[in-house]
C-alpha positions, 0 to 999 in steps of 0.5 A: 642227661635227658635226651633232647631228640624227643623235644626237638621232634616235638617242636617240629624242628628236625627233618632228616637224620643220617641215622636217628638211632646213632644220633640218639645214642650220641646225644645220650652223653654230652657232645660237641655239635656244630652248625655253619653261618654264611656271612653273605650279608651283614646281618642274619635273618629270622630263618637263620634264627631257627638254626641259632635257637636249635644250638641254644637248645642243644647247649641248654641240654648240656652239649658243647656248641660251635657256630662256624662263621664261613669266612672262607666259604663265604668267598665262594658262595653256597650253590644250594637254593640258587639258580646262578652264580652268586656275585662274589664279596669283596674282602673288606665287605666279607671281613665286615660281614664276618665280624657282624655275624660273629657278634650276633652269634655271641648274643645268643650262644653262652661263651663264658666257658669254651667247653660249652660254647665256642665260635670259630672261623673256617678261614682260619684253617681252609686259608692255610691249605694249598691247592696241591694239598686240597687235591691230594688230601681231600679231592681224591676222596670224592668221586665226580659221580658222587658229587654230581648226584648231590641235589645242590649240584645237579639242580645247577647243571642245567643253568651251569655251575662254575668249579668254584661253587662246585668246590663248596661242597668239599670245603664244608666237608673239610670243616667237619673233618677239622672240627672232628679232629681238633674239638672232637665234634661228632655231629653237624646240623644244618637247614634241610637245603644243606643235606648234600653238604652235611653228608659229604662231611660224614663221607670224608670223616669215614673215609679218612678216619675209618668207617667206625667213626661215630658221627652223624648229621641232622637237618632242620625243616625249611620253615614255611607259612600255612600257605606254603610261603617261605618263612620270614619274608615281610612286604619290605623283604627279609626280617633281619636280627640287626635292630637297625635294619629290622626294628623290634616293632616290625618284628613284633608286627610280623609275628602278631599278624601270623595266621592262626594256623601258624601261631601254635607251631611257631610258638614251638619253633621259635620260643623257649616256652615249655611244652606245658606252657605252649599246650596251655596257649594253644587251648586258650587260643582255641577257646577264644581265637578272636582275642589272638592270644597266641600271637600276642604271646608268640610276638612278645617272646621272639622279640624278647629272645632276640632283642631283650625284654624291654624292647619287647615291652616297648613293641607292645606299647607302640602297637597299643598306641596305634590303636589307641591314637596316643602318638604324642608320647612317642619318641621320633624314632618310634613314631617312624618305626610305626608309621614311617612307611606311610610318610607323606611330605607336604609343605608347611602352611598346607590346609588340612583339606589338601593334605587329605588329597596329598595323602590320598586319604581323599580323592577330591576336595568334595570327598575331603569335606564329607569326611571331615564333616562326618567326623572320620578324620583325626589329627595327632589323636584329636577329631578334626572337622575344620578343613582350613586349618593349617599344618606347621612345625609349630604344632607338629609332633617333634616339630614336623609330624602330624599322624592323620587318620581316616576312619579306624585303620587308615593312617598316614604320617604327614611330614611338613617341611 
């Protein structure tokens, strides 16, 4: 078996190890590895996909992976990375989120053989522990000073932290112990902000099972862009894995617009291209950055992995339509995906001059006429020079839309009512 640590290091995925030598030794033979996922929302986002892809790589290398959906810990909330208490989710919302996260994980993890992949919910064991059992069987192993020294807890002391969130660390440690006992799980992975939670799991296993227990943890880097901004945030918010929340086109657009400094690094982190393919892409990009080939490859590969090849190819066609002006053949859904953020509603029968002003493509009738006369206005891909033409549903795309363009880059989606 090829040891995957070198591959993960090449891709810049691993930040910290409890003991790199010991983890290398463990991964030289098939192991069971787990990672937890918080059901705080109905969909995971692209930042979560870093951990999903890490499990996918480990599984493809011959290891058994166990994604754990935090049906129980999600009722409390992880205090890491927060400055105040999180609002607790209601039962029905948490159940809905848990089922949605489980379904998303099942898209990426091979579950055909439980010896290779298994999704579990920590509510199945944590809900069965009484308060007295929790204090007697687990709480006694964690000195208060040990917990207060955890960065995830100490960072919250000034603003305050409830016992509820304070106890999250212990519950995650119980998860590792439970999976160690029931599934022979010896390695836990998580984001770098989870280091304190992960190491508490090691502490509990070694105190309960003996100091010679061979277990380890490793964390993944928090992915940021070249400016240091937290990865995965667009102007509209987080980029979600649910196509109904973040369309494949918008995901494609995010990645195709990353900087040159980030493109090759992201190819390593988010795609399954081989080292040779990535190095070839890097050389081609360096030879002619203007073609943005690295970004195009990156965007296609990410959408293909998350939504499938057909949706990735569709995203390319939609992107090309934006530059070619060929909106006529677009479905209504795709048209809204591409230009929905630029929608302007107007009354049916309005003349083009007034549309330019309503869309703020022109500041006055005089300026609107100048744009029309100068040939810089296009309507549904055709140059428009007559400002008196009326816009009605009869000539509109899908009975209500006109794509207005001023110059080469200024687009507006006109919705006639």
